[in-house]
C-alpha positions as CSV (number, residue, x, y, z in Angstrom):
1,X,34.8,65.1,76.5
2,X,37.8,67.3,76.4
3,X,38.1,70.1,73.8
4,X,41.2,68.4,72.3
5,X,39.3,65.1,71.9
6,X,36.3,66.9,70.4
7,X,38.4,68.7,67.8
8,X,40.2,65.5,66.9
9,X,36.9,63.6,66.5
10,X,35.5,66.4,64.4
11,X,38.6,66.3,62.2
12,X,37.9,62.5,61.7
13,X,34.2,63.2,60.8
14,X,32.6,61.7,63.9
15,X,29.0,62.9,63.6
16,X,28.3,62.6,67.4
17,X,31.3,64.9,68.1
18,X,30.2,67.3,65.5
19,X,26.7,67.4,67.1
20,X,28.4,67.9,70.5
21,X,30.5,70.8,69.2
22,X,27.4,72.5,67.8
23,X,25.5,72.0,71.0
24,X,28.4,73.3,73.1
25,X,29.3,76.4,71.1
26,X,26.1,77.4,69.3
27,X,24.9,79.9,71.9
28,X,28.2,81.7,72.1
29,X,28.5,81.9,68.3
30,X,24.9,82.9,67.8
31,X,25.4,85.9,70.1
32,X,28.3,87.0,67.8
33,X,26.1,86.6,64.7
34,X,23.2,88.5,66.3
35,X,25.5,91.6,66.7
36,X,25.8,91.9,62.9
37,X,22.5,90.5,61.6
38,X,19.4,92.5,60.8
39,X,17.2,89.9,62.6
40,X,17.1,86.5,64.3
41,X,16.5,84.6,61.1
42,X,19.6,86.1,59.5
43,X,21.6,85.4,62.6
44,X,20.7,81.8,62.5
45,X,21.5,81.5,58.8
46,X,24.9,83.0,59.5
47,X,25.4,80.6,62.4
48,X,24.6,77.7,60.2
49,X,27.2,78.9,57.6
50,X,29.7,79.5,60.4
51,X,29.4,75.8,61.5
52,X,29.8,74.6,57.9
53,X,33.0,76.7,57.6
54,X,34.2,75.5,61.0
55,X,33.8,71.8,59.9
56,X,35.4,72.5,56.5
57,X,38.4,74.1,58.1
58,X,38.8,72.3,61.5
59,X,41.8,70.5,60.1
60,X,43.6,73.8,59.7
61,X,43.0,74.8,63.3
62,X,46.3,75.1,65.2
63,X,46.1,74.6,68.9
64,X,48.4,77.6,69.5
65,X,45.5,79.8,70.3
66,X,42.0,79.5,71.8
67,X,39.6,77.3,69.9
68,X,36.7,79.6,70.9
69,X,38.6,82.7,69.5
70,X,39.2,80.8,66.2
71,X,35.5,80.0,65.9
72,X,34.5,83.6,66.8
73,X,36.7,84.9,64.0
74,X,35.0,82.6,61.6
75,X,31.6,83.8,62.9
76,X,32.6,87.5,62.5
77,X,33.9,86.9,59.0
78,X,30.7,85.0,57.9
79,X,28.6,87.8,59.4
80,X,30.5,90.5,57.6
81,X,30.1,88.6,54.3
82,X,26.4,88.7,54.8
83,X,26.5,92.5,55.0
84,X,26.7,94.2,51.7
85,X,29.8,96.2,51.3
86,X,27.8,98.9,49.7
87,X,26.1,99.7,53.0
88,X,29.3,101.6,54.0
89,X,28.8,103.9,50.9
90,X,25.0,104.2,51.1
91,X,24.7,105.5,54.6
92,X,24.4,109.2,54.9
93,X,27.6,110.9,55.9
94,X,27.3,114.4,57.4
95,X,30.1,116.8,56.5
96,X,31.1,117.1,60.1
97,X,30.3,115.3,63.3
98,X,28.6,117.7,65.7
99,X,30.2,118.3,69.2
100,X,29.2,115.5,71.5
101,X,26.8,116.1,74.4
102,X,28.1,114.6,77.6
103,X,25.6,112.1,79.0
104,X,25.2,111.5,82.7
105,X,26.4,108.0,83.5
106,X,23.3,106.9,85.3
107,X,21.3,106.5,82.0
108,X,23.5,103.7,80.8
109,X,24.5,102.3,84.2
110,X,20.8,101.4,84.7
111,X,20.5,99.7,81.4
112,X,21.0,96.0,80.9
113,X,23.0,94.4,78.2
114,X,19.9,93.4,76.3
115,X,18.6,97.0,76.3
116,X,22.0,98.3,75.0
117,X,22.0,95.5,72.3
118,X,18.6,96.7,71.1
119,X,20.1,100.2,70.6
120,X,23.1,98.8,68.8
121,X,20.9,96.8,66.5
122,X,19.1,100.0,65.5
123,X,22.3,101.4,64.0
124,X,22.7,101.2,60.2
125,X,24.5,98.0,59.1
126,X,27.9,99.7,58.3
127,X,28.0,101.6,61.6
128,X,26.9,98.5,63.5
129,X,29.6,96.4,61.9
130,X,32.4,98.8,62.7
131,X,31.1,99.4,66.2
132,X,30.9,95.7,67.0
133,X,34.3,95.0,65.5
134,X,36.0,97.8,67.4
135,X,34.1,97.9,70.7
136,X,33.1,94.3,71.2
137,X,35.5,92.2,69.2
138,X,38.6,94.4,69.8
139,X,39.8,94.9,66.3
140,X,41.8,98.0,65.4
141,X,40.9,100.3,62.5
142,X,43.5,98.8,60.2
143,X,42.1,95.3,60.8
144,X,38.5,96.6,60.4
145,X,39.5,98.3,57.1
146,X,41.0,95.0,55.8
147,X,38.0,92.9,56.9
148,X,35.4,95.3,55.4
149,X,37.4,96.6,52.4
150,X,37.3,100.2,53.6
151,X,40.0,102.6,54.6
152,X,41.2,103.1,58.2
153,X,39.8,106.7,58.1
154,X,36.4,105.4,57.0
155,X,36.4,102.9,59.8
156,X,37.2,105.7,62.3
157,X,34.5,108.0,60.9
158,X,31.9,105.1,60.9
159,X,32.8,104.4,64.6
160,X,32.5,108.1,65.5
161,X,29.1,108.3,63.8
162,X,27.9,105.1,65.4
163,X,28.9,106.4,68.9
164,X,27.2,109.7,68.2
165,X,24.0,107.9,67.1
166,X,24.1,105.7,70.2
167,X,24.6,108.8,72.3
168,X,21.6,110.5,70.7
169,X,19.5,107.4,71.2
170,X,20.5,107.3,74.9
171,X,19.8,111.0,75.3
172,X,16.3,110.7,73.8
173,X,15.7,107.6,76.0
174,X,16.7,109.5,79.1
175,X,14.5,112.5,78.2
176,X,11.6,110.2,77.4
177,X,12.0,108.4,80.7
178,X,12.0,111.8,82.6
179,X,8.8,112.8,80.8
180,X,7.1,109.5,81.6
181,X,8.0,109.9,85.2
182,X,6.6,113.4,85.3
183,X,3.4,112.2,83.7
184,X,3.0,109.3,86.1
185,X,3.3,111.7,89.1
186,X,0.3,113.8,88.1
């Protein structure tokens, strides 16, 4: 079934087409939700609400843009609504961000997407949301500020702190890996 026909049937409330839409796009949308959720259960709850919102608003979808992009925006917005806005104010904010240590590229070149995702999921919720919106979804700081109800400068500082935390995690991972190799050789 073509995407156009699927959308039209969903607008008309055809249950089989709604099921097909969920089956076709659930994996992609769940991966979006996972980037923002604390755990798998939360990601699945967000996904369910995302599909509810999609079906409620499918009549408003204009085929001028990508249908997948339209659904991804809904998933991102639902995910952000699950995050408490206070998480951006509760996270510790050092007075200044220390100079960044330069990491050798081989540490992250040898990592898979799943390993990097684990590190991103360890970030505090506010840092993780801004990092995902900027680095993965491609939003600019003005858009992030509007989505999260924060200023552009807060978005920039959250991103800088998220990057620093990820860099620190990678640095510690690299050092631990060197130590483990040295121990194994003895």
